[in-house]
C-alpha positions in Angstrom: -0.1 0.0 -0.1 1.4 3.4 -1.0 1.8 6.0 1.9 -0.9 8.1 0.3 -3.4 5.2 0.2 -2.6 4.2 3.8 -3.2 7.8 4.9 -6.4 8.1 3.0 -7.7 4.8 4.3 -6.6 5.6 8.0 -8.3 9.0 8.2 -11.6 7.9 6.7 -14.5 8.9 9.0 -16.4 6.1 10.6 -19.5 7.1 8.4 -17.4 6.9 5.3 -15.7 3.7 6.3 -19.0 2.1 7.1 -20.4 3.1 3.7 -17.4 1.5 1.9 -17.8 -1.6 4.0 -21.4 -2.0 3.0 -20.5 -1.7 -0.6 -17.6 -4.2 0.0 -15.2 -1.7 -1.6 -13.0 -2.1 1.4 -12.7 -4.9 4.0 -12.5 -4.7 7.8 -9.1 -6.5 7.3 -7.8 -3.5 5.5 -9.0 -1.1 8.3 -7.4 -3.1 11.0 -4.2 -3.7 9.2 -3.7 0.0 8.5 -4.4 1.0 12.1 -2.2 -1.8 13.4 0.7 -0.7 11.0 0.4 2.8 12.4 0.4 1.6 15.9 3.5 -0.2 15.3 5.1 2.8 13.6 4.0 5.6 16.0 2.6 4.2 19.3 6.0 3.9 21.1 7.3 7.4 20.0 4.0 9.0 21.1 3.4 6.6 24.0 -0.2 5.9 23.1 -1.1 2.3 23.7 -0.4 0.5 27.0 -1.8 -2.9 25.6 -2.1 -3.8 21.9 -4.4 -6.6 20.9 -3.1 -7.3 17.3 -4.0 -11.0 17.2 -7.4 -10.7 18.8 -8.3 -7.8 16.6 -7.4 -9.7 13.4 -9.5 -12.8 14.7 -12.4 -10.4 15.3 -11.9 -8.8 12.0 -12.2 -12.0 10.0 -15.5 -12.7 11.9 -16.7 -9.2 10.9 -15.7 -9.6 7.4 -17.8 -13.0 7.1 -20.8 -11.4 8.7 -20.7 -8.4 6.5 -20.3 -10.6 3.3 -23.5 -12.3 4.3 -25.2 -9.1 4.7 -25.5 -9.4 8.4 -24.4 -5.9 9.1 -24.9 -4.8 12.8 -24.6 -1.1 12.2 -22.1 1.7 11.3 -19.5 0.4 13.8 -19.4 -3.2 12.3 -15.7 -3.8 11.5 -14.5 -0.4 12.7 -11.2 -0.6 14.7 -11.3 1.5 17.8 -9.5 1.7 21.3 -10.6 2.0 24.9 -9.0 4.1 27.7 -7.3 1.7 30.1 -9.7 2.3 32.9 -12.5 0.3 31.2 -12.7 -3.3 32.4 -12.1 -5.7 29.5 -12.6 -9.3 30.2 -9.4 -11.2 29.9 -7.4 -8.2 29.1 -5.1 -6.2 31.3 -6.8 -3.1 32.7 -4.2 -0.9 34.6 -6.0 2.5 34.9 -2.6 3.8 34.3 -1.3 2.8 37.6 1.3 0.5 39.2 -1.3 -0.9 41.6 -3.4 -2.4 38.9 -0.6 -3.3 36.6 -1.5 -7.0 36.3 -5.2 -6.6 37.0 -7.1 -8.7 34.5 -11.0 -8.3 34.9 -13.3 -11.2 34.5 -16.0 -9.3 32.9 -16.4 -6.3 30.5 -17.5 -2.8 31.2 -20.8 -1.6 30.0 -19.0 0.4 27.1 -16.8 -2.3 26.1 -19.8 -4.7 26.0 -22.0 -2.3 24.0 -19.2 -1.7 21.3 -18.6 -5.5 21.0 -22.3 -5.9 20.3 -22.1 -3.1 17.7 -19.3 -5.0 16.0 -16.4 -2.6 16.7 -12.9 -4.1 16.7 -10.9 -3.5 19.9 -7.3 -2.6 18.9 -6.1 -2.1 22.4 -6.1 0.0 25.6 -4.7 3.5 25.7 -2.3 5.4 27.9 -3.8 7.7 30.5 -3.1 9.9 33.5 -2.7 7.5 36.7 -6.2 6.5 38.0 -7.5 9.2 35.6 -6.6 11.7 38.4 -4.8 14.3 36.3 -5.2 16.5 33.4 -1.8 16.5 31.7 -1.5 12.9 30.5 1.9 12.7 32.3 2.2 9.3 33.9 5.0 8.4 36.3 4.7 4.7 35.6 4.1 4.6 31.9 5.3 7.8 30.6 3.6 10.9 29.2 1.5 10.5 26.1 2.7 13.0 23.6 0.9 15.6 21.5 1.2 14.6 17.8 1.2 18.2 16.7 4.4 18.8 18.9 5.7 15.8 20.8 7.5 17.8 23.3 4.1 19.0 24.5 1.3 17.2 26.5 -1.7 15.5 24.8 -3.9 16.4 27.7 -5.5 14.1 30.1 -6.6 12.0 31.4 -7.7 10.4 28.3 -4.5 11.6 26.4 -3.6 8.2 24.8 -7.1 7.9 23.4 -7.1 11.4 21.8 -3.6 10.9 20.3 -4.7 7.5 18.8 -7.6 9.0 17.0 -5.7 12.1 15.9 -2.9 9.9 14.3 -5.0 7.2 12.6 -4.2 4.6 15.2 -7.9 3.7 15.3 -11.1 5.3 14.2 -12.5 6.2 17.4 -11.9 5.7 21.3 -13.9 5.9 24.3 -12.6 7.8 27.4 -13.8 9.2 30.7 -14.3 12.9 31.8 -14.5 13.9 35.5 -13.2 17.3 35.0 -12.5 17.6 31.4 -10.6 14.4 30.6 -12.3 13.9 27.2 -12.7 17.5 26.1 -9.3 18.8 27.1 -7.2 16.1 25.3 -9.6 16.2 22.3 -9.0 20.3 22.1 -5.1 19.9 22.6 -4.9 17.1 20.0 -7.2 18.6 17.5 -10.1 16.1 17.5 -13.7 16.1 18.7 -14.5 15.0 22.2 -18.2 14.5 23.6 -19.1 14.4 27.3 -22.7 13.3 27.4 -25.4 14.2 30.1 -24.4 12.6 33.4 -25.9 9.2 33.5 -26.7 8.7 29.9 -23.8 6.3 29.4 -23.1 3.7 31.9 -20.0 3.9 34.1 -20.4 0.2 35.0 -17.0 -1.5 34.9 -15.0 1.8 34.9 -12.4 2.4 37.5 -13.8 5.4 39.2 -12.4 8.8 40.0 -15.3 10.9 41.4 -18.6 9.1 41.3 -20.6 12.4 41.2 -18.7 13.7 38.2 -17.6 10.6 36.2 -18.9 10.5 32.6 -18.1 8.2 29.7 -17.9 9.5 26.1 -16.2 9.2 22.6 -13.3 10.8 21.1 -13.5 10.9 17.4 -12.5 13.0 14.3 -15.8 14.6 13.5 -19.2 15.3 14.9 -21.1 12.6 13.1 -18.8 10.1 14.3 -19.3 11.2 17.9 -23.1 10.6 17.3 -22.4 7.2 16.0 -20.4 6.2 18.9 -23.0 7.8 21.4 -25.8 5.8 19.7 -23.7 2.5 20.5 -22.8 3.1 24.1 -25.8 5.4 25.4 -28.5 4.1 27.7 -32.1 5.2 27.2 -33.1 8.8 27.2 -35.8 10.0 29.4 -39.2 10.1 28.0 -39.6 13.1 25.8 -35.9 13.6 25.2 -34.8 13.7 21.5 -32.5 10.8 20.9 -29.6 11.7 18.5 -29.5 10.1 15.1 -26.5 10.4 13.0 -28.6 10.0 9.8 -30.7 13.0 10.5 -28.3 15.1 12.6 -27.7 17.7 9.8 -31.3 18.1 9.2 -32.4 19.0 12.9 -30.7 22.4 13.2 -33.3 25.1 13.6 -33.1 28.1 11.2 -32.6 30.2 14.3 -30.9 29.3 17.4 -29.3 31.1 20.4 -25.7 30.8 21.7 -24.9 32.1 25.0 -21.7 34.0 25.7 -20.5 33.6 29.2 -18.3 36.5 29.4 -17.9 36.9 33.2 -16.2 33.5 33.9 -15.2 31.7 30.7 -13.4 34.6 29.0 -11.8 36.3 32.0 -8.3 34.8 31.6 -7.8 33.4 28.2 -4.9 33.3 25.8 -5.5 36.0 23.2 -5.0 33.8 20.2 -7.5 31.4 21.7 -10.1 34.1 22.5 -9.8 35.3 18.9 -10.5 31.8 17.7 -13.6 31.6 19.8 -14.8 35.0 18.7 -14.4 34.0 15.1 -16.3 30.8 15.8 -19.2 32.9 17.3 -19.3 34.9 14.0 -19.5 31.6 12.0 -22.4 30.5 14.3 -24.1 33.9 13.7 -23.7 33.3 9.8 -25.4 29.9 10.4 -28.5 31.7 12.0 -27.2 31.7 15.6 -27.9 34.8 17.8 -25.1 35.4 20.3 -26.5 36.5 23.7 -24.7 37.4 26.9 -25.5 35.0 29.8 -24.9 35.5 33.6 -23.5 32.6 35.6 -23.2 34.6 39.0 -21.9 31.7 41.1 -19.8 29.8 38.9 -16.6 31.3 40.6 -17.4 28.9 43.5 -16.7 25.9 41.3 -13.0 25.3 41.7 -13.2 24.8 45.4 -16.3 22.8 45.5 -15.4 20.6 42.5 -12.0 19.8 44.1 -13.6 19.1 47.5 -16.1 16.6 46.1 -13.6 14.7 43.8 -10.7 14.4 46.5 -13.3 13.0 49.0 -14.8 10.6 46.5 -11.6 9.5 45.1 -10.1 8.9 48.5 -13.3 6.8 49.4 -12.8 4.5 46.5 -9.2 4.0 46.9 -9.5 3.4 50.7 -12.4 1.0 50.2 -10.2 -1.1 47.8 -7.4 -1.3 50.2 -5.1 0.6 47.9 -4.5 3.7 50.0 -2.9 4.4 52.3 -1.5 0.9 52.6 0.2 1.2 49.0 0.8 4.8 49.1 4.4 4.4 47.8 3.0 2.8 44.6 1.2 6.1 43.6 2.8 8.9 41.7 3.3 12.0 43.8 0.5 14.1 42.3 -2.1 11.4 42.8 -0.8 10.6 46.2 -1.1 14.1 47.2 -4.8 14.4 46.2 -5.6 11.3 47.9 -3.9 12.6 51.2 -6.0 15.7 51.0 -9.1 13.7 50.6 -8.1 11.5 53.6 -7.9 14.6 55.9 -11.1 16.3 54.5 -14.1 17.1 56.9 -17.5 15.6 56.1 -18.9 19.2 56.5 -16.6 20.5 53.7 -17.8 17.6 51.4 -21.5 18.6 52.0 -20.7 22.2 51.4 -19.3 21.3 48.2 -22.5 19.4 47.3 -24.7 22.6 48.1 -22.4 24.7 45.9 -22.9 22.1 43.1 -26.6 22.7 43.4 -26.3 26.5 43.2 -24.1 26.4 40.2 -26.3 23.9 38.4 -29.3 26.2 39.1 -27.4 29.1 37.4 -26.4 27.0 34.2 -30.0 25.6 33.8 -31.4 29.3 34.1 -29.0 30.3 31.4 -30.0 27.5 29.2 -33.6 28.4 29.4 -32.7 31.5 27.5 -30.3 30.1 25.0 -29.8 26.7 23.2 -26.1 26.3 24.0 -23.3 28.1 25.8 -20.2 28.6 23.9 -16.6 29.1 25.3 -13.1 28.0 24.9 -12.5 24.3 25.9 -9.1 25.3 27.4 -7.8 28.9 28.0 -4.4 27.7 27.0 -2.9 25.5 24.2 -0.8 22.5 25.1 2.2 23.4 27.3 5.5 21.5 27.3 5.6 18.2 29.1 6.8 18.9 32.7 5.7 22.6 32.8 3.7 23.1 36.1 3.2 26.9 36.0 1.9 29.2 33.2 1.2 32.8 32.6 -2.0 33.5 30.8 -3.0 36.7 29.1 -0.2 38.6 30.9 -1.5 37.8 34.3 0.2 36.2 37.3 1.5 32.7 37.0 -1.0 29.9 38.0 -0.8 26.1 38.0 -1.2 24.4 34.6 -3.4 21.8 35.9 -5.8 24.6 37.3 -5.9 26.4 34.0 -6.6 23.3 31.9 -9.5 22.4 34.1 -11.0 25.7 34.7 -13.4 25.8 31.7 -14.3 22.3 31.5 -15.2 21.5 35.0 -18.5 23.4 34.9 -20.3 20.7 32.9 -19.0 18.0 35.2 -20.2 19.6 38.3 -23.6 20.4 36.5 -23.9 17.1 34.7 -24.8 19.0 31.4 -23.6 17.6 27.9 -20.5 19.3 26.4 -18.6 18.9 23.1 -15.1 20.2 22.1 -14.7 20.7 18.4 -11.5 22.1 16.5 -11.9 25.7 15.8 -8.4 27.0 14.8 -4.6 26.8 15.5 -2.2 29.0 17.2 0.6 30.7 15.2 3.0 27.8 16.3 0.5 25.3 14.9 -1.2 24.0 18.1 -4.9 23.1 18.0 -7.6 25.2 19.6 -10.9 23.8 20.9 -14.4 25.4 21.0 -16.6 24.0 23.7 -20.4 23.9 23.4 -22.4 23.1 26.5 -26.0 22.0 26.0 -29.3 21.3 27.9 -29.6 18.2 30.0 -30.6 15.2 27.8 -30.4 17.4 24.7 -27.4 15.8 22.9 -29.5 16.0 19.7 -29.6 19.7 19.6 -26.0 20.1 20.9 -24.5 17.8 18.2 -26.7 19.5 15.5 -25.3 22.9 16.3 -21.8 21.5 16.5 -22.2 19.7 13.1 -23.3 23.0 11.5 -20.2 24.8 12.6 -18.0 21.9 11.5 -19.6 21.8 8.0 -18.8 25.6 7.8 -15.2 25.2 8.6 -12.3 22.8 7.8 -10.4 22.7 11.1 -11.4 19.1 11.7 -9.9 18.0 8.4 -6.4 19.0 9.3 -4.0 16.2 10.4 -0.7 16.3 12.5 2.2 17.1 10.2 4.6 14.9 12.2 2.9 11.5 11.7 3.4 11.3 7.9 5.6 13.0 5.4 2.5 13.4 3.2 1.1 15.6 5.9 3.7 18.3 5.8 2.3 21.6 5.2 -1.3 21.2 6.3 -1.5 24.4 8.3 
């Protein structure tokens, strides 16, 4: 296969690949072979996969090929190669959660998401690198190394689903599934130049996922375009409440109303943002206006409470899980210093502080739901900064005082975790040094159909999602 043909095949969308599979113009074997070839070539350099399932994937692929030839097509994911973040239980397959403690853990059953994807006919290529126990946002792992940004390998990929984002961005699979407790799907999606969807809290089962904070944990897809996000969501989602519109990738582009309203939350989401990123979001707002969107200021008066309350809730819930499993503090020396520090803080937390955090969560949620009664979505940057270098812990944003990289990366994604509202990150530009920028759209509870429709309309009006990292193939040079 020529480099150009491999590149073209590796970066098909799920929708395109499914269409070609139905027509028998390509085979699942070709898709898996090209993904595995790219894993062999690039995974070690970018530190993407912790476990590669080449033999099992090829065996699954042959079964999928037989079924497709007989016309027994399960749906658009049938024969499509994907990955899973390594905190999803997979029966008979090592599941480390990026930790030393679970380095040899082999579950005896599948997580809900793994089971649903297998039923849909997806081919599991392997398990991806992640921040230890999903408790971090940079993707820097003391046990397995940092997953590296494909646009600039000396920079972070974002976390905690960093390996999943890089796999998708580089053609080492057509999609992945990650978890998002404070932004762990959307941040690596934004920093790696792909699409990441965090659905409404509870829509996708967290059964069989190694937890971080049970009040905030979400499961969702990382993909290369909005339609593929919808396809993945259809496969892994549970039932919507009665009366809620269930998203359908076949009709997604037809559901956008001629007029819609997008909220501009200037008081919080734009207070401290890199000027290049702010400029890209302002340009995205103008594009949405050209599509029939009306941009309106929205007030979120109590969102400033978020950082302290979200941290309090997560450190308490994380500590409870790790103590209940007997991991902490008895095996504290087996944790990386950052995760160990978080757990120690949770160990010493007072119950009254946790319940104050819960009360703050309620107030912040009320403010967002009130704003979303007036607008259809809220638009904002996914991250106020582009990907910083691996190992950098402090950063200066927009000329202000230095703050922690971790805090800056989390600041704009945490709101939809504490509220449980659906949110998506989509590519909306690049910095002058070629680093991706993500646009975040936050929608109404259970209204993924509307959220995805607006995101798709923006995507179809731009070409940011079509750009590929120039470092992964010589054919990609000069894409900026």
